[in-house]
N, C-alpha and C positions, 0 to 999 in steps of 0.2 A: 419513502415514496412510497406509496402505495401504486402497485402496480397492477392491471386490468386482468384476468383471466383471463386466456385465450385458448380456444380449442378449432385447430383448424381437422378438416374432412378430408382427404385425399382420396379420390375414386380411383386414381390411376386409370391404365387403359379395360375397366370396366364397366358395364351400364349400357341401359338402352332409352330408346325413347321412353318405354314404358318404365323398366324399372327405376328409372331417374325422376321422370313424374311421380312416380310412386315415394319415390325418396323427399323430394321434395315436399309431398301434398303433406308427410306427416312430420317434415319439421314445421309447415305452417300450419299443424294442427296443436305441436305441441306445447309443453307448459315448460320454457327454457328458465333459467339463471338469468332474472335480467342484468346481473354482474358478469356477465361471460358475454368476453369480444367472438364472434362467432364466424369462420369462413372457409366455404368448401369450393374442392378444386374436382368439375367433373372434368370428361375430356375435352376437349377442342371445340369437338364438333356439336357438342348441346351445351357449352356454355349461353349463347343466348336464348336458348330453352330453359335453361334454368334461373337465368335474369328474371328473364318476364313472367316467369309463374312463383318464384321465391318471396315469402311478403320480405317487407322492410324492416332494418336490423340485422340480417343476415347477409354477410358480405360474400362475392364469387373472387374465388384467383383461379387464375391458367395454371396451368401446371408447366409452364416453359415459357420464355419470351427471347425475341432476338436482341442482339445488342446494335442493329440500323436499324432507322429506319421507316426502310422500303425498300424495294430493289430485287433484284434476280437473284432472291433467294430463297430455292424451292421448298415448301414445307414449313418455313419457319410463319410466325407468327408477331408482326411487332409492338412496342408500346405502345405506337399511336391507335394503333386499328384496336388495341383490347380497352384503352378509354375511350374512341372512339362509341363503343359497343358496350359502358359503363361498367370494366369488368376495374375492379377496385385494388387486385392483391395479384402476385405472382408467385408460386415457389420458384427456387432455384435453387443450382447448387446440389438436387436428391443425387442422392448417391447410384442411383437408377438410373442415373444419366450421365454421373463420372463413371461407374464401372463400364455399363452397355455398350454405352456411345462416345466413351473416352472425351469427354468434357473434363480439362485441367480446370486448376486454381487459375489462373489469370482468367480465362474462358468466362468461369463462369463469373469472376471478379468485373468483368467489362459489360454483362448481363447485367450487372447487380448496381452498377453504375446507371447504366440505359434505362433502366424501371425506376430507378429512385428521379432521376434528373425529370422524366417524364410523369411524375406523380404518382408512382405506383407504391404502393405498401410492397416490400418483399419479407416474403418467407423464405430466411437462409440455413439452407439443410448441412450439416456438417455428422462427419461418423467416423469410425474407425473400423479398418475389419477385424473378422477373430486374431486375423495372425500377428495385426499390431497391437493388440490389445493383448495376447499371449507376450509379444515380447514387452510391456508396461511402454510402450509409446503412444497411448492414448489421448494421454494431453499436449503431447509433441506435436501428433497428428491433424488433431481436431485446430489447435492457436493456430499451426499452419494454414490452414486452409481459411482462418480467417483473417490472418494478416496479410493475405493477397489481395480480401476485398477490404480494409484497413490505407492498401497503397496507394487504391484508385476512388476510396470515398471516405469523407471527414465527419457526415453529418448520419448518425445509426439512426437517426428516432424514426425512420419508417422501416425500421430493418426488425424485423422478429426472427428470433436465432433457432433454428429446430435439431437439439442436441438426437440424431439416430445413429446408435451403434447398427453398421451392418448386419454384424452377427443376429442382430433380434429382429430382423424387418421381416416381417414374415413368416418368422419359422416358429414360432411359438415361445421360445426363449426369450426373455425377458430381465435388462441389468434391474437387480434387485436393490430398492431401494437407496439403499445406501451407496451402491457403486453411480445411480444417474444423480444422487445429490454432489456427488466427488466431484465427476465432470463440469454439473452445469455451476458449481462452488466456485469448478478451477477457472471457468470460462469468465464467470462473471471478475473474477482478480485478474485477468488477462483483460477484460475491457476495461479495468480501473487503472490499469498500467499504462496500458498501450493508446487506450481515446480518449477516454475521460471519467471522472466520478459521479457525472453528471450520467454518464451511458451506463455505467456500472449500475447505479440505482434505477434507471427507466428502462432498461431493453428486458424485455418478456423474452424467458430462455424457456421455450415449450422442451419435452420429451418427447423421440417417439420411437417405434419401436415394439411393436404384438400389443400394443396399448388397448384393454378389453376393460368393461364396466367391472371384472373382479378385482381388478387392480389397480384401476387411475384412485381409486378415493386414498390408497396408501401414498399413491406417490403424489398429490396433487398438499400431504400435508408437508411436504417437503418443501424447506425454506427459500430455496433458490429453482423450484421447478415450476414455473409461470402457467401451465397448461401441457395441451397436448396437442402434437400431429397425429393425428390417427389413419391409420391405412383401410385393410380389411372393415375395421368396424363401422367405418361410416358409414358403410352399403346397409347397414343392419339395423333397425329400432334399438338396439341396444348404446347405439349412438347418443341420443336424447341423455342415456343413465352419465355416459361420460362426461357431457356438457353439464350435465348438475352436481359433478362429481364434489362439488362443495356443501352442497345444500341437505 
């Protein structure tokens, strides 16, 4: 089964009305590979601004969503609120939330189930620390994170997995194409053994971690790399070059 290439842009806690308007204007006028699904994730404050001005054909993701529909949860955003605002995706499980905000596997799984049940697509992040990689625990760590999702979710058709080695995020260090492909292949094997052959064949697995226009073409050639989750580079004009890695 041919998997549609997918490129996500995670703006993190960056941007202003002025700069995000400029990014949207650049994407609106750019010639993008029509075979690539593109989703950008601005900070929550700018989701509606982005949705209002971004052209059709490019979708928008929240950077987080809560697992309750409403109520006394200060600072959170619900799946229903995102849907009401025509936001169709959310990031979940990013290492910055796992590490800085202490979100554990079970909480990420609960939020993933809530997002899927509410009709959102989920860009589900997983990845290991440098210490875990050096201890040869990469596959164990990543599959443990995914197993928590499988305990609460049976339908993976609206999940895109983003493998992001924590040691490569924002550091300028990038997993080699061989390292990335090895983990992606292991994730696909896990999907086949733990979910279904169909899930293994159809689930997109993205690479994230200091992706740039300089390394994206080589990474895109790997058989189990189905796209990218881009951090800092998504704020720059070169994001277009990353989207067009296969052109």
